[in-house]
DOFIKOL-736383 format. One record per atom (N, C-alpha, C): z, y, x. Coordinates in steps of 0.1 Angstrom, whole numbers, plus 5000, padded with zeros to 4 digits. Atoms other than C-alpha are relative to their C-alpha. Layout:
ZYX;...
//
This chain:
500950125000;647680413389;500549914988;499550085011;649980223365;499650054987;500449935013;649280473338;498649984997;501450025001;645580443344;499749854995;500250145004;645780063342;500449974986;499550015014;647780083310;499050064990;500949945009;645280313295;498749924999;501250085001;642280083304;500349884991;499750125009;644079783288;500150044986;499849955014;644979983257;498650034994;501349965005;641380113254;499249874997;500750125003;639979763257;500549924988;499450065012;642379623231;499550074988;500449935012;641579903207;498549984996;501550025002;637779853211;499649864997;500350145003;638079483206;499849984985;500350035014;636479363173;500949894994;499150105004;639579193160;499649934987;500550065012;637979133126;499149885003;500950114997;635178933141;500749885007;499250104993;637578743164;500849914991;499250085009;639878643136;499149924990;500950085009;636878543114;499549885007;500450124992;635678313142;501149905001;498950094999;639078173146;500349934986;499950065014;639278123108;499049894997;501150105002;635977933108;500449885008;499650114992;637177713136;501249934994;498850065006;640577663121;499849934987;500350065013;639177583087;499449865002;500650134997;637077303102;501049905006;498950084995;640077173121;500949954990;499150045011;642077163089;499449904990;500650095010;639576953070;500649865000;499450135000;641076623081;501449994994;498750005005;644376733068;500149934986;500050075013;643476593034;500349855001;499750144998;643676243048;501449975005;498650024995;647176303062;501050054989;499049945010;648776513034;499450004986;500550015014;648376432997;500450124992;499649875006;648376792985;498750074997;501349935005;645776982965;499650115010;500349904991;645977272989;499449955013;500650064988;645177043018;498549984999;501450015003;641776993002;499350134998;500649875004;641077342990;500150115010;499849894991;642477583015;499050005012;501050004989;640277473045;498650054996;501349965005;637177513024;500050154997;499949855003;638277863012;499950085013;500049934987;638977973048;498650005006;501350014994;635677843060;498950094993;501049925007;633578013033;500350145001;499749864999;635478343035;499650055014;500349964986;635078353073;498550015002;501550004999;631378263071;499450124993;500549895007;630678523045;500350135007;499749884993;632478793065;499250015012;500850004988;630678703097;498550044997;501449965004;627278733079;500050154997;499949865003;628279073065;500250085012;499749924987;629579183099;498850015008;501250004992;626379093116;499050114994;500949905006;624379303091;500550145002;499449874998;626779593093;499950055014;500249964986;626679593131;498650035003;501349984997;622979573132;499550134994;500549885006;622479863108;501050125002;499149894997;625480063120;500750054988;499349965012;627080063086;501449934999;498750055001;630780023084;500850044988;499249955011;631880203053;499949914988;500050085013;632380083017;499050084991;501049945009;629480142994;499649904989;500550095011;627479982966;498550005000;501550014999;623879882974;499449884993;500550125007;623279612948;499150044989;500849985013;620779572920;501050034989;499149965011;622379742890;499549964986;500450035014;622379662853;499350124994;500749885006;619979882833;501050084992;499149915007;621680182819;500349974985;499750035014;621180102782;501049884998;499150115001;622779762788;501450035004;498749974995;625679902807;500850084989;499449925010;626380152779;500449924988;499650095012;626479872753;501149905004;499150104996;628679642773;501550034995;498749985006;631979812763;500149964985;500050045014;630979762727;500149854998;499950155000;630479392734;501449955003;498650044997;633879372750;500950024989;499149975012;635579532720;499749904989;500450105010;633579302697;500649865004;499350134995;634879002718;501450004996;498649985003;638379132714;500349984985;499950025014;637879152676;499949854996;500150145003;636778792675;501249925004;498850074996;639778682695;501150034991;499049975010;642078862671;499949924988;500350085012;640378692642;500349855002;499850144997;640578352658;501549975001;498650024999;644278392666;500750014987;499449995013;645078502631;499749884991;500350115009;643178232613;500549865005;499650134994;644077942637;501550005003;498650004997;647678052643;500449965014;499750044986;647477982680;498950065009;501149974991;645478062711;499349875003;500850134999;642877792708;499050015011;501050004990;640177682733;498950114997;501049895003;637777912714;500550145003;499449874996;640178202719;499850025015;500149994986;640278132756;498550025005;501449994997;636478102757;499550154998;500449865002;635978452742;500750095009;499349924990;638678582765;499350005013;500850014987;636678452795;498850094999;501249925001;633578622781;500350155001;499649864999;635378952777;500350035015;499749974986;636678922813;498750015008;501350004993;633178852825;499350134998;500749875003;631779162807;500750115008;499349894993;634479382823;499650005015;500350014986;633879252858;498650035003;501549974998;630079272854;499850155000;500149854999;630379642846;500450055013;499449944988;632479702876;499149965012;500850054989;630279492900;498650055000;501549985001;626779572887;499650134993;500349885006;627079902869;499650115010;500349894992;625380212883;501250105002;498949914998;627680472898;500350094989;499849905011;627080722869;500549934988;499750075013;627680452843;501449935000;498750054999;630980322856;501150114998;499049895004;633580542838;501449935001;498750064998;637080452851;500849994988;499150005011;638880552820;499549904989;500550105010;636580342797;500249865005;499850134995;636780042820;501549964999;498650025001;640580072821;500449974986;499750025014;640680092784;499749864996;500450145003;638779762781;500949905006;499050094994;641179602806;501249994992;498750005008;644179712786;499949934987;500250065014;642779612752;499949855001;500150144999;641679272764;501249935005;498750064995;644879212784;501050004989;499050005011;646979312753;499749894990;500450105009;644979072731;500449865005;499650134994;645478782755;501549985000;498650025000;649178842758;500750004987;499249995012;650378952724;499549904990;500450115009;648278682706;501049885002;499150114998;650578432723;501450034994;498649975005;653778622713;500050004985;500049985015;652778682677;499649874992;500350125006;651478332670;500949895003;499150104996;654378142684;501350014992;498750005007;657378042663;501150005011;499049994990;660478142682;499550075012;500349944987;659978212719;499149915008;500950074990;657478112746;500949975012;499350034988;659177932775;501349944997;498750075001;662577792782;501250105002;498949914997;664878052798;500350114990;499849895010;664278312771;501049964989;499150055010;666278092747;501550035004;498749974996;669378152768;500150165000;499849864999;668678522774;500150074986;500049935013;667878622738;500949944990;499250065010;669578372716;501449995003;498650014997;672778362735;500550135007;499449884992;673378642762;499850134992;500349875007;671678922743;500850014987;499250005012;673278822710;501550025002;498649984997;676678792725;500350155005;499949864996;676179142742;500050094988;500249915012;675079292709;501249994991;498950025009;677979142689;501350055006;498749964994;680779212714;500050145006;500149874994;679479532730;500650005014;499450014986;680779402764;499349905008;500650094990;679379242795;500949885003;499150114998;682379012796;499449874994;500650115006;680378782774;499149925009;500850074989;678078712803;500849945010;499250054990;680778662827;500749874996;499450115006;682378412804;499049894996;501150105005;679078222799;499849895010;500050114991;679877982827;498750005009;501150024991;676877852846;498750074995;501349965006;674278002822;499750155002;500249865000;674778372825;500950085009;499049934992;677478462849;499450095010;500649914990;675178602876;499350124994;500549885006;673778842851;501050104996;498949905002;677179012848;499850125008;500349894991;676179222878;498650054999;501449965001;672479242869;499649994985;500250025015;672479302831;498950094994;500949905005;669679562829;499049954989;500950065010;667279332810;500749994987;499450025013;669779242783;500550144994;499649875005;671079602781;498850084994;501249935005;667479732776;499649954987;500450065012;666679482749;501050034989;499049975010;669979532730;500050144996;500049855003;669779912733;498850034991;501249985008;666179912719;500249954986;499850065013;667279682691;500950094992;499149925008;670179902681;499550144996;500549865003;668480242684;498849994990;501250015008;665280122667;500249924987;499850095011;666879892641;499149884999;500950114998;664779612654;500749875002;499550134996;665279242658;499949995015;500050014986;665979142694;498649965005;501350044995;662578972697;499050114999;500949885001;660679282685;500450105011;499549904990;662779502708;499549955014;500550054988;661779272737;498550035002;501549984999;658079292729;499750155002;500349864999;658179672726;500550065013;499549954987;660079722759;499349935011;500550074988;659279462785;498549964998;501350055003;656079332768;499050125001;500849885000;654479682763;500050065014;499949954986;655779792797;499249935010;500850084990;654079512816;498550034997;501449975002;650779612799;499750145005;500249864996;651179992806;500050015015;499949994986;652079932842;498749965008;501350024994;648579812848;499350135005;500549874995;647680182851;500550035014;499549984987;649880202881;499449905010;500750094992;648179892895;498750075005;501249934996;644980092894;500250115010;499749894991;646580392910;500449955014;499750054987;647980182938;498849955007;501250054994;644680012945;499150125004;500949884997;642880352944;500450085012;499549934988;644980472973;499649925012;500550084989;643480192994;498549985000;501450035002;639980152980;499450104991;500749905010;637380372961;500249954986;499750025014;637580392923;499449874995;500650125005;635080122916;500749875003;499450124995;636879862936;501550004996;498750005005;640279982924;500049954985;500250065013;638979892889;500049855001;500150144998;638079552902;501449945003;498750054997;641579512917;500949994987;499250005012;643179602883;499649894991;500550115009;640979352864;500449875006;499650124994;641679082889;501549974998;498550025003;645479132885;500249984986;499750015014;645379182848;499749864994;500550125005;643478862842;500649885008;499550114992;645478652867;501049924992;499150095009;647478352853;501450045001;498649984999;650878442867;500450144993;499849885007;650578802854;500149984985;500050035014;649778662820;501349924996;498950095003;652578402822;501350094998;498749925002;655378662828;499950114990;500249915012;653878872800;500249944987;499850075013;654378602774;501449935001;498650054998;657578442789;500850115005;499349874997;659578762788;501449985003;498650024995;662678702809;500250105011;499749914989;664378902837;498950015011;501150004991;661578792860;498950104996;501049915005;659178992838;500450145002;499549874997;661279302840;500050035015;500049984986;661579252877;498650035005;501449984996;657779232880;499550144996;500449875004;657379552860;500550115010;499449914990;659779742883;499449995014;500650024987;658179592914;498650075000;501349935000;654679712904;500150155000;499849855000;655980062897;500650045013;499449974987;658080062929;499049995011;501050014989;655179942950;499050125000;500849885000;653080232938;500650125007;499349894993;655680482949;500249975015;499850044986;656180292981;498750045008;501249964994;652480342989;499950155001;500049854999;652780712981;500950055011;499149964989;655780733005;499349985014;500750034988;653680563032;498950115003;501149914998;650980823027;500550155001;499549874997;653381113033;500450084988;499749925012;654381222998;501450055001;498849924999;657381432990;501349924996;498750055003;660981382981;500049934986;500050065013;660181302945;499649865000;500450144999;658380992955;501049915006;498950084994;661180872977;501149984989;498950015010;663680942948;499649894990;500450105010;661580742923;499949865006;500050144994;661180452948;501449955001;498650045000;664980452952;500449954986;499750045014;665280442914;499649864997;500550145004;663080132911;500749905009;499250104992;664979962940;501349974993;498750025007;668180012921;499849924987;500350075013;666579902888;499749855003;500350144997;665279582905;501349935003;498750064997;668779512919;500849974988;499250025012;670279542885;499349924989;500850075010;667579332868;499949855004;500450134997;666679022888;500149985015;499750024986;667778872921;498749975008;501250044992;664478722933;499150125001;500949885000;662479032923;500550115010;499449914990;664879252943;499849955014;500250064986;664579012973;498650025004;501449984997;660779042971;499850145004;500249864996;660979412973;500650035013;499449994987;663379383002;499149955011;500950064990;660879163020;498850105002;501249904999;658079423012;500450125009;499649894993;659979713026;500449965015;499750054986;661279513056;498849975008;501350034993;657779393064;499450135005;500649874997;656479753063;500850075012;499249944990;659379873085;499749945014;500350074987;658579613112;498650035004;501449994996;654879643110;499750145006;500349874995;654780023115;500450025015;499649984986;656679993148;499249905010;500650104992;654879683161;498550025001;501549995001;651279743149;499550145004;500549864998;650980123151;500550045014;499749974986;651180123189;498850055007;501149964992;648980253217;498949895001;500950114998;647479903220;499249974988;500750055012;646479843184;499550114991;500449905010;646380123159;500750145003;499349874997;647380453176;499750114991;500349895009;645680663151;500649994986;499350015013;647680533121;501350075001;498849925000;650380763112;501149924994;498850095005;653780583108;501050094993;498949935007;656580673085;501349925003;498750064997;660280603092;500549944987;499550075012;661280333066;501349945002;498750074997;664480223083;501150044990;499049955010;666580433059;499949934987;500150075013;665080273028;500449855002;499650144998;665479923043;501549985001;498650014999;669079983052;500750024987;499449975013;669780133018;499949874991;500250125009;668379823000;500949895005;499150104995;670179583023;501550024996;498649965004;673479763016;500249984986;499850015015;672879782979;500049854996;500050145004;671979412976;501349935004;498750064995;674979312997;501150034991;498949965009;677279512975;500049934987;500150055014;675979392942;500149855000;500050155000;675479022952;501449955004;498750044996;678979022967;501050004988;499150005012;680479092933;499449934988;500750085011;678078872913;500649865000;499550135002;679878562900;498949894999;501050105000;677978242907;500649875005;499650134997;678977882906;501449995007;498650004995;682677942913;500250085012;499949914988;681978192941;499350124997;500849895001;679878492947;498549965003;501450044998;676078492947;499750005015;500249994986;676078592984;500549885007;499450124992;678378312997;499349874996;500650135005;676778042975;498649995006;501450004996;673178142985;500049985015;500050034986;674078153022;500349865004;499750144998;675577813020;498849914997;501250075004;672577683002;498950015010;501049984990;670277833028;500449925013;499550094988;672377663056;499749864997;500250145003;672177333038;498549975000;501450035001;668477363032;499449995014;500550004986;667777443069;500449885008;499450114992;669977163082;499549874994;500250135006;669176893057;498549984995;501350015007;665776963040;498850045008;501249944994;663577163063;499449915010;500850084991;660876993083;498650004996;501449995003;657176993086;499549894990;500550085011;655476843055;501149934992;499050055009;658776783039;499950074986;500449935012;657176883006;501050014989;499249995012;659177022977;499249954988;500850065010;656276912956;498649985006;501350034994;652876772963;498949984989;501150015010;650176862938;498849915006;501150094995;647476592941;498750044994;501349975004;643876592935;499649934987;500450065013;643976392903;501249944994;498950065007;646176222878;499950034985;499949985014;646876192841;501349954995;498850045006;649676122818;500149855001;499850155000;651175772822;499749944987;500450075013;649875532796;498750044995;501349955004;646475702794;499049985011;501050024990;643375612813;499550145005;500449874993;642275882838;498550024997;501449965002;638976052829;499650105010;500649904990;636676282849;500750134998;499449875003;638276582831;501450005006;498650014994;641776462842;499950035015;500149984985;640576462878;499650145003;500449864997;639076802875;501150104996;499049905005;642076972858;500750065012;499349934989;643977032891;499250105007;500949914993;640977192906;499750134991;500249885009;640377412875;501350085000;498749934999;644077502877;500150105011;499949924989;643677652911;498750085003;501249944998;640177782908;500150155002;499849865000;641078142900;500850055013;499149964989;643778152927;499249995013;500850024988;641378012954;498950115001;501049894999;638678272945;500750135005;499349884996;641278552948;500449995015;499650024986;642578402981;498850025009;501249984991;639078392995;499650145002;500449864998;638178752988;501150085007;498949944993;641678853000;499949995015;500250034985;640978693034;498950095005;501149914995;637678893036;500550145001;499449874999;639579213028;500950025012;499149994989;642179143054;499150025013;500949994988;639379093080;499450145002;500749874999;637679413071;501050115004;499149894997;640879623073;500749985014;499550024986;641779483108;499450105010;500749914991;639279723124;500850135000;499249884999;641180033137;499450124993;500649885006;638580283125;500049994985;500050015015;638880143089;501350004994;498750035006;642580093085;500850124998;498949905002;645480303072;501349925000;498750075001;649180233070;500149934987;499950075012;648780143034;499249875000;500850124999;646079893042;500749895009;499250094992;648179743070;501149944992;499050055009;650979713045;499549894991;500650105009;648779523021;499849875007;500350124992;647679283049;501349925003;498950074995;651079193062;501049964989;499350045012;652879193028;499449884994;500750125005;650278953015;500349885008;499850114991;650678733045;501449944999;498650045001;654478723043;500249934986;499850065013;654378653005;499349864999;500750135000;651778373010;500849905008;499250094992;654078223036;501249954992;498950045009;656978223011;499649914989;500550075012;654878092983;499449865003;500850124997;652777833001;500649925012;499750074987;653977743036;501549965001;498650044999;657777743034;500349874992;499850135006;657677463008;499549895008;500550114991;655577263032;501049975011;498950034990;658477303057;501249954993;498850055006;660877183031;501050104995;499249895004;662277523022;499550054986;500449955014;662077582984;501150094994;498949925005;665277792981;499650134994;500449875004;663378112976;499150004987;500850015012;661677992944;498550055002;501449954997;658078012957;499250024988;500849985011;656677982923;500150144994;499849865006;658078332914;499250105008;500649904991;656178502943;498650034996;501449985003;652678462929;499650124993;500349885008;652678732903;500250135009;499749884992;654178982928;498950015011;501049994989;651778892957;498650024995;501349985005;648778912934;499650155000;500349864999;649079292935;499350045014;500749974987;648379332973;498849915002;501250084998;645979042972;498850054992;501149945008;643879202944;499550125007;500449884993;643779532963;499149965013;500750054988;642679352995;498749934996;501250075005;640179142976;499050104996;501049905004;638579452961;499550075013;500549944988;638379602996;498949915007;501050104995;636579283008;498750004992;501250005008;634179292979;499250125002;500749884996;633279652987;499249985013;500650024987;632479553022;498749914999;501150095001;630279263014;498950054991;501049945009;628579452986;499050095007;500949914992;627179693011;499349935011;500550054987;626579473041;499449864999;500550145001;625779123029;498650014993;501350015006;622279023019;500150014985;499849975014;621779152983;500049874991;500150135008;620778802970;501349925001;498750084998;623878642986;501250074993;498949945006;626278902975;499950004984;500150015015;624878902939;500549864996;499550135004;625578532938;501549995001;498650004999;629078582951;500750074989;499449925010;629878852926;499849944986;500350085013;628278652897;501049894999;499150115001;630378352906;501450054997;498749945002;633478572907;500250044985;499949945013;632678742874;500049894989;500150115010;631978412856;501249905002;499050114998;634578172872;501450055000;498649964999;637578392878;500750024987;499349995013;638378492842;500249874993;499950135007;637678152829;501049915006;499050084993;639677972856;501450044998;498649945002;642678202852;500549984986;499550005014;642778202814;500349864995;499750135005;642777822811;501049925009;499150074991;645177742839;501349974993;498750035006;648577592832;500950114998;499149895001;650477902839;499750114990;500449905010;648478122816;500049954986;500150065013;648577882787;501249924996;498850075002;652177772785;500349994985;499750015015;652277842747;499049914993;501050085007;649077652739;499049955010;500950044990;647477452767;498649964995;501350045003;643777392768;499949845001;500050154998;644277032781;501349954996;498750035005;647076942758;500649875003;499550134996;647376582770;500550005014;499649994986;647876692806;500850125004;499249884997;649677022804;501150024989;498949995010;653077042787;500050144993;500049885009;653477302759;501550055000;498649944999;656477542762;500250094988;499749935013;656377672726;500249894990;499550095010;657477512694;499550044986;500449985013;656477472658;501250044991;498949975009;658477592628;500849884996;499150125003;659577232618;500849965012;499250044988;660677172654;501250095002;498849914999;662877482654;500949984988;499250035011;664077402619;500949885002;499150114996;665377072632;501150045009;499049954991;667277252659;501150074992;499049935008;668977472633;500849914991;499350095009;669977172612;500849905008;499450114993;671276962640;501549994998;498650005001;674877062638;500549954986;499650055013;674876962601;499949854999;500350155000;673876602610;500949935010;499350074989;675576522643;501050105007;499049924993;678676642661;499450045014;500649954988;677576862690;500649945013;499450074988;679876672714;499349885004;500750134997;677676372712;498650045006;501349964994;674576392735;498949944992;501250055007;671176362719;498950005011;501050034990;668076242738;498650034994;501349975005;664576382734;499250045012;500949964988;661676502756;500350145005;500049864995;661576802778;498650064998;498949904999;661277092773;500750014987;499449995013;662377032737;501549995001;498550014999;665876922748;500650135004;499549874995;666277262765;500350094988;499749915012;666177442731;501349964994;498750045005;669077232719;501150045009;499049964991;670977302750;500350155001;499849854998;670377672754;500450074988;499449945012;670977752718;501349954996;498750075002;674077532720;500049934987;500050095011;672977332690;500549875004;499450124994;673777042713;500050035015;500049964986;674877152747;499849885010;500250124992;674576792760;498749944998;501350055002;670976742749;499449965014;500450064987;669276532776;498649944999;501350064999;665876402787;500149854996;500050135005;665076082769;499449905011;500550104991;664575762789;499049914993;501050095006;661575532783;499849885009;500350124993;661075172794;498550005003;501450004997;657675172812;499349874995;500650135004;657074812801;499849994985;500150015014;657674852764;499850134993;500149865005;657575232759;501150034990;498949975009;660775202739;501150075008;498949934993;663875402747;501349934998;498750075001;667375252754;501050104994;499049905005;669075572742;500349974985;499650045014;670975542709;499750124990;500249895009;670775892694;498850085005;501249944995;667176022698;499350084990;500849915009;664876282684;498549985003;501550024998;661176212679;499350124994;500949905006;658576482673;498649965002;501450045000;654876442667;499450035014;500649964987;654176622700;500249895011;499850114991;655576312718;498949905000;501250095001;652476122706;498750085003;501349924999;649876402705;499950095012;500049904989;650876612735;500349945013;499750044986;652276582770;501550015002;498549994998;656076522767;500449955013;499450044987;658176492798;501349924997;498850095002;660576192798;500349945013;499550074988;662475982822;499449865000;500650135000;660375682832;500449945014;499550064988;662175462858;500650105010;499449904992;664175762871;499050105006;501049904997;661075972874;499750084988;500449925011;660376262852;498450005000;501550035001;656776202839;499550044987;500849985013;654176292813;499849864995;500150145005;654475982791;500050014984;500149995014;653275992755;500649874994;499450125007;655175752731;499650024985;500250005014;654575652695;501350014992;498849985008;657075712667;500849874999;499350125002;657875342663;500749965013;499350024987;658875332700;501350075001;498849924999;661475602695;500849984987;499350025013;662375582658;499449894992;500550115008;661375242647;500949954989;499250055011;662675032618;501349955003;498750054996;665474902638;501150115002;499149884999;667075252639;500150064987;499749935013;668675452611;499550145001;500549865000;666975782602;501150094995;498949905004;669476072601;499450134995;500649885004;666976352596;498549995002;501450004999;663276392590;499450114992;500649895007;661276702581;498449995000;501450015000;657776562585;499450005015;500450004986;657276652622;501149955010;498950044992;660676582636;500949904993;499150105006;662776272631;501149975010;498850034992;666276212643;500549864995;499650135004;667475852644;501149955009;498850064993;670375632656;499949855000;499950155000;670775272667;499449955013;500550064988;669775032694;498749934998;501350075000;666274902701;500149885008;499950134992;666274532712;498949995010;501150004990;662974592730;500250095011;499849894990;664374882750;501049955010;499150054989;665874692780;500250115010;499949894990;667374962802;499349975013;500750014988;665275022832;500950035012;499049984989;667374982864;499550115009;500649894991;664975212883;500449985014;499550014987;666475062914;499049995011;500950024989;663674942935;498850094999;501149915001;661175182922;498749934999;501250085000;658674902917;499150054989;500949955011;657375062885;499550145004;500449874997;657075402900;500150045014;499949964986;657275402937;501450035003;498649964996;660275522955;500350144998;499749865003;659975872943;499850095012;500149924988;659275992978;499150114998;501049905001;656376192966;500450114990;499649915010;658376382940;500750125006;499349894995;660176612964;501450014995;498749995004;663676722960;500250114990;500049905010;662777002937;500950125002;499149894997;664777262954;499550134996;500549885004;662577522940;500650054987;499649955012;664077542907;501449954995;498950075006;666977312900;501350065002;498649964997;669877482916;500350144996;499849865005;669377822901;499950105011;500149904989;668877982935;498950094999;501149915002;665778142922;500450134995;499649875005;667778422909;499450024986;500649995013;666278352875;501050044990;499249965011;668278352844;501449945001;498750064999;671278162856;500249894990;499850105011;670677922828;499749865005;500450134995;669877632851;501149904999;499050105002;673177482845;500749965013;499350024988;674077462881;500349865003;499550134996;676177162887;499949904989;500150105011;675577002854;501449974993;498750035005;679277022846;500250014985;499849985015;678777132810;499449894992;500650115008;676976812800;500049875006;500250134993;677176542826;501149904996;498950105002;680576392818;499949934987;499950085012;681076122793;498749934996;501350085003;677575972795;500349855001;499750145001;677375612788;499749925012;500350074988;676075512822;499750105011;500449914989;675275642856;498650064998;501449955002;671575672847;500150114990;499949905010;672575872816;500550135007;499449884994;674676112837;499050065009;501149944991;671776152862;499050074991;501049935008;669376232834;500650134994;499449885005;671876482819;499950105010;500049914990;672176642852;498650055004;501449954998;668376652856;499650104990;500349915011;667976812823;500750135001;499149884999;670877052828;499650085013;500349924988;669677142863;498650065000;501449945000;666177232853;500150144997;499849865001;666077592859;498850064993;501049935007;663177822850;498949904995;500950105006;660477662829;499049945009;501050064991;658077612858;500649895008;499450104993;660677382873;499749864995;500350125006;659577112849;498649955006;501350064995;656976922870;500049864997;500150145002;655676592863;499949925013;499950064987;656776402893;499549865001;500550134999;655276072884;498849984990;501150015008;651776052871;499149885005;500750114996;649375762872;498550045002;501449974998;645875792887;499249894994;500950105006;642875592876;500349865006;499850134993;643875312901;501449954997;498750055003;647375292887;501150035010;499149964989;649075442918;500950114995;499149895003;652175662914;499750115010;500249884991;651476012927;500750114993;499449885005;652976352922;498950094993;501049915007;651276582897;500850124996;499349875003;652476942897;499050104996;501049905004;650277162876;500750114992;499349895007;652977372860;500250125009;499949894991;653077582891;499249965013;500850034988;651077612923;500849915010;499150084991;653877492946;501450034996;498649985003;657377442933;500749874998;499350125001;660077192930;500149944987;500050085012;660676932904;501250034991;498949985008;664176932891;501250075006;498849944994;667077002914;500149975014;499950014986;668077042949;501349925004;498850064995;671676922951;500249864994;499850145003;671476552948;499349954988;500750055012;669276522917;498749945004;501250074996;666376292917;498850084995;
//
């Protein structure tokens, strides 16, 4: 009798329409979360409830139609583009690419016109996928368009930029790789103090670049582009193969395009650091992991093990993300594939892989030098400290707001729209991902691979979005986006296939048109995709430099002793520090009342007036444009001037040091978070964060100077530079974080 009762319960649970139930709960939950915007000043508090409501409503409409007609599969029953037009669209795409190349060559940068044509190209590709007839959608031709357009978007940034794009790469290539190439020994990394010690045990990135340089007779920069840069482009083919194991070919093409045109995938393809190599290995490893789940042979297991080892020897955070992926799958298959839920899904024993990676990471991290100890011990202590002192509901590491502009500039409508434009592409992807998750919850539709996509996406979203809300930024949530875009894109394509067949043709055509038009445009102009040349250059900091700016760096040691700290804006100060032109280069302070700086030895560049420089305003890092006479006025002596960059020395009588004590000029800073996402180097990034600031903090002229030195020295990966004090149209101080979806500002251990 007990067995019979158990069987009836199991049968009832299996026959329960979980997808419909979760969609209804999502609809209700979304409406319940709408008032959150009045409690929490966070951009996601405004946008997430709306995305959940719309995705749930769309799924319920499609579910009703599918139930009524008895259709549950994935098909394509939309109006299609006429065949002659479909056949000409690839030519239009390649013509768009040609115009983009011409623009980048003539203008010497990725300009707004370049991004506009890139968005047009992305729309053409997605339109072919969404609306092309079955016989006219040729996977090979569509993939070629994705690769060519993706290559143009990425390599235009690399080839039109003087020096490197980003911040950390200056440490990796100009110091660590150069030292490795000259000495032929990894000891150079171990002796690199806080900037490269942890790469002593994970040197694959540097070894790869240096080896390619030596064997090919190439400069380190060219070797990097031909290895990591080209590799990240070629691995898009594995993204297609991965998605094709969960969805039909048409929607696998959609997943590939969604991933290739995403902002974080572009970011790590132009800011080529160990995170980029980690992403490459993760994408390849994820493909073989899906093959293992589908019962493939020993070769697939061996290749998966190879990529696990490669990740461990390349980048700490990337290796941890793969560990979370395998661990999630190992737990899911035992919990979900039960008699109650998905008895027909064939499980695979993944415990061996999980134990292997845990053991490997424990071994490698236990011998990785980091901040006077080992990486394992330091990170465990930081985790304990974070959980005890920082964790708590709504203890935000950063709080992106719904508006804001650089201090000293009136807020316009465009300024208020920029944060929404910044997250537009991500929200569209998140919405269709939710639809795909709902579809795959039905037992007759799911597979182990689809279940993996669902739960891995959920766990990654928790690390990237919700742990920071709980005050836990130790795992560098900003690094997770590019990795989680892979399962999200596959699930999103699955959801698109479902609504394409079952939703009202007029409604689904509107949805797909919106996605085809808004997704490429939103992603290509976001802060993360345009770090070399922002579209909104007064609101988005630029992380690339001009020839005169780099020339000034190379001439610095001829003008000033490197032991004397120099003050300038971020991220420009980081180039001086990481190239060791001036290891004590520090963020410049600005008096918010006079716009003058109290620092004595300062560097002015035209970007400080024309762009979005980050400076210290009342002990808050902020976007604050200044004029040349405020920095290098007639009361100071000019030591160097090349037309764009001026180095000067002296005291400005108008620059009364700002005590920053009561925060009256900028609030109490409570909205800026503690920045634990990037400042302490716990992200497993390049180790160039400077850790404790010991290499530049001492000897400053005041406590404020020492604090600013530590802020600058503690700024880890380039996305850690958030503008934690921006002024809205009403003059209120709010937090503005558009350099990353959710990440910390400067530092975790005691830094402001």
